[in-house]
Structures are given as structure tokens and as C-alpha cells.
N, C-alpha and C positions, 0 to 999 in steps of 0.2 A: 804765588805772590809776585806782583810786578813792582820792581824797585827803580826809581829814578831820583834824581837829586832833589826835585821839589816835592815829589809825591810818591807814596807807597800805597799800592791797591792790594788788600788782602781779601781773598776770595772765599766767600761762604758758599758751600755747595748748593747747586740748583738755583742760583740767583742770577742767571745771565752773566756769569763771570767771563765766559769765552768772549761774548760780544764786548764787554767793558775792556777786557784786556786787549783785544784787537784794536779797539779805538785808541787806547792809551799808547799802544806801540806805534801807531800811525802819527800821533801827535808829539810824543816825548821820545827822547833818547833814554833807554833803560834796559833792564834785563829781567828775565823771568827766572825766579828761583823756586822750584817746587810749584805747588798749586794751592793747596788748602792749608799751608803751614802758617804758623803764628808769627807775628812781627817781633823780632828780636829787640830788646830794650834800647840798644844803641840807635834804633831808628825812630824811636818815639817822638823825636824833635821834628820830624817831617810831617807834612800834611798826609793824614792817613785816611784813606777812602775805603768804605765798605758797601755791601749791598744787601738787601733783604727782600722777602717775597711774602705775599699773603700766606699765612700758615696752612689754610685749608688747601690751597693750590700746591704749596710746597710739598705736602705729604703725598698727594697724588703724583707729583713729578718724581719724587724719590722712589715711590713704589713702582711706577711705570718704568723707571730706568732699571730697577732690579728685575722686573718682568722680562726685560730684554737681556738679562744676564749680566748687567753692569752695576758697578758701585761697591764699595766696601761693606756697606750694610747687608747687601744681598749676600755677598760671598761669606761673610762671617756667620750670618744667621742660618745659612743653608748647609753648613758643614759642621760636623761634630767637633773636631779638634783642629787647631792650627798651630802645630808645635813650633814651626819656624816663626809664625806671627807672634807667639808668646815671647820669644827670646829676642827677636830682632826688630819688632815693630811697635808692639803695645806700649812698651816703656817710652819710645820716642813720641808717640801720640800723646802721651801724658806728661811730656816734658821732662822725664827722668832718664838717668843713666841705666838704672836697674829698678825693677819693682821689688817690693819686699816679698819674702817667702810667703806671708799671709795673703798678699795680693795675688801671687801667682796661683796659690791653692784655691783661692776663691773663684778665679776665672776658670780654672780647669774644672772644679767640681760643678759650677754652673753650666759649663758646656757639656758636661757628662749628662746633665739633667735636661738639656735644651730640647724642645720638641721640634727637631729638624724636619720631620715629615709635615708638620702643620705649617712651618714657614714656607717649605717648598710648594705645598698646595696653594698657599695664599699668593704666591708669585706665579701661579701657573697660567693665568689668563688676564691679560691686561684690559680686556673689554668687560670683564665681569665685576659688577659692583659688589657681589657677595665675597669675591676674593680680596678686593680692597678693603672691605669693612673687617673681615677676619684679620688681615695684616695689620690694620690700624690698631685693632684691639691688642694684638701681640705686642706691637712696638711701643704702645703706650702703657702697658702693664708694668707697674714697678717690679713685680715678681720676675719679669723677663729682661730687666735692665742690663744684664751682662751679655745678652745674646748677640748683640751687634758689635761687641768689642769697643774699640776706640777710647776706653776709659769711661765711658758714659756711666756705667753702673757704679763706679767708684766715687762719683761726685754727689754731694748732697742734693744737687738739682734733680737727680733722676727719681727722687722720691716723690716730687710734686710737679716736675715740669717735663717737657718732651725734648726729643733730640735736637730740635731746631733751637730751643733756648740754650741748651748746652753748647752746641757749636757757636752760637752767637756769642755767648760769654767767653768761650775758649779762644775765639779768634779776635774779638773786638775789645777785650779788656787786658789789663796788666796782671790779672790774678795768677796765671801760670800754675804752679803747684798748689797755690791756695784754692784753685778751683775744686780740689779734692778734699779740702779740710776747713774751709772758712765758715765760721758760724753764721755769717751774713747770707749764706746761700741755703740755710736750712728751711726757711720759709718763703713761700711765693710772694707774700705781701711785703717782703723786705728786698725784693730784687731791684725795684726801681731806685732805692738808695745805694744798693751795692753797685749798680750801673753808674750813677752819678759819681760816685767815689773812684771807680776804676776804669771807666772808658777811655780808650786811647784814640778813637776815631774823631776826626774833625767833620766828617760828612758821611751819611749813609743814604744811598740812593734806593728808592723803592723800585722794584721790578715793574710795577704797574705804570709807572711814569719815568721809566729809566732814561730815555734819551734826553728829556727836558731837564730832569734832575741832575743828570751827569754833566750837562753843560753848565748848570748853575754851580755845581760843585767845583768844576775846573776853574770857573771864573772867581769863585771864593778863594781858591788856592793861588790866585793871581798868575794863572797860566794863560798866556795869549792864545786866543782862538781865532782863526780866520773863518770866513764864511765857508770855505771849502771843508775845514775841519767839522764845522757844525752840520753841514749837509752829510758828511760821512757818518757822523754819530747818528743823525736822524734816519739813516737807511735801515737802522735796526728795527724800526717799526714794522718793516715788512720782510725781515730776514730773521731766521731763527737757527740756532746751532745746538747740538747735543739734545735733540728732541727724542722722545720715546713714543712707543706705540699705544698711547693712552688717549682717552677722550677728555673733554672739559670736565672740571671739578664737579659741576652740578650733576653729572651722570652718576657719580659714585656715592654721594652722601645721603644719609637718612637723618632724621632728627637725633638719633642717639649718637652717631659718629660726629655730627656737627657740634654737639654738646661736649663730646670727648676732647676735641681739639680746642674748643673754647676753654675748657678747664685746664688742660695741660700746657697750653700756649698762651695763657692769659697775659703775661708780661708783654710779649711782643704784640699781641692783638691790641692791648690798650695803649702801649707806647706809640704804636704807628697808626692806630685808628682803623684797623682792618675790619671788614664786615664779612659775615659768613656767606657761603653759597645758599641758593634755594634747594631744599631737599628734593631728591628725585621722587 
């Protein structure tokens, strides 16, 4: 999270956050506090900026990152137990001082039953569509909702929506602990109203039009931009950071997996008007 007096940027994983953060540090005096952490309530009065990405491409990027041995989803899914993670990190990711004994037990029992070998095999080849499709079916399966940790399985969202929607609501709303018990999150068709009531962002830039929409968002925040600032931002169209060794999204999807993302990420797809890739 990048914090300045006029603006706060909260970074949703795999949505060009490194490039946006670099641009903001060039333009504004501010500080970096963590990376994918939520905005504290005392900063809600500032202009809050977020970013988003086409869900079909986002899942390929998340998986490709894991194939390179990176990311919390990869590390949690491919190990049996994470005792230090249970006691020191999981509670923080859920915004709690401690989890309840029932929550700890649920996570441990689920990890005991986790198909670690299947996860590892799905991450074994970043060029193989079969590996990606196997991984996507695992991460989209409600029965496997505790496998990647981070509190996803404890949220009502995990029963009908994917990890992207969970992270979106976790970072871009004021729900906080309500993310794990709010009745408003129990049905996918109620998410638009839940978003309208709880959103904290003033602007969300789409990865696919990032540079132009970032400039628009900064102007909306009344941040003066010089032509040099704008040129620096526009350089991102030819520069990429945190890339993985994977191919374009079209290479990996078939009709079944396109439909799976369409079902589990329907809120984001409809809210931002995203279109699916062409099946391989």
C-alpha cells in the first residue's frame, strides 16, 4: 500500500501494482507500507485508488507466478502444514488478533486432507494447458477453499465466488471482519449491492487500459501532472514487471474453463465488462 497525503493506493495482487506504485512514487511524496494490505479506517477520507484485471488473464498470471515458485497461493497449496503461518500470519490476513479454536481446527483438518501432490503437479509446467486447467479446477472448487489459506475458505464468498472476488472485497471495501460473516455475501447476485454499500475506492484502473486510466484517476484526485509525469506513466505500455514464464491466456483455456471463470468471477466480469478469451 502506497500512502501519501492526497492519495492511497491499495494493491490487488497481479494487477500491475509494481508499475502503478513506481509511477506514484515518482509523482508524489509518500511511503510504502506493506504491499497487499488493507486500508486502515483512519485513511478512508483520502482518495483511494485500486486496480483490477481481466479475470481470465488474472488466473493465468497467478498460476504462472506459482509455476516459478512464487506467491502465497503457491506456497500454501503445495505444503501440507504451515504451523508458523497458522499462529503468526493467517489471523493477520483475516484482520484478527487470534482465530477461534474452531477456525484453527478447520484449517488444520483441511490441510491434512489437502491434495498436495495434485497441486504440485498442476504447478509443474507453465507452458502446459492441461496443468493450468487442472490447477484452475482445484482453486475454483469450493471443497478446496481452505487450501490456499489467507482466510478465503472462511468467507461466505468462497462458496460461490473465486479468489479474485475475495481479494477484491478484502482490499477495496470496509467489510474487514464482516467479510467472514456478513449475510450480504452469501449470494453472488447480492454482491453488487454489497459493493455499493461498502466500497472505499474512489477509482479503480483496469490493467488493460492502465496508463490512460491512471492519468484520469490522478486528475480526478486533483493531483497536478506535468507532461513529463504523463510520459513516464505511458512508458508502462512497453515495460513489464513481475512477469512469469507463461504464455498468453488464449493458450490455456478451453470452453469448460472459460465457463468456470465466468461462473465464479461473475461479479467482476459484469461490473467491469470483461470479455473471455478465445478457447484454444
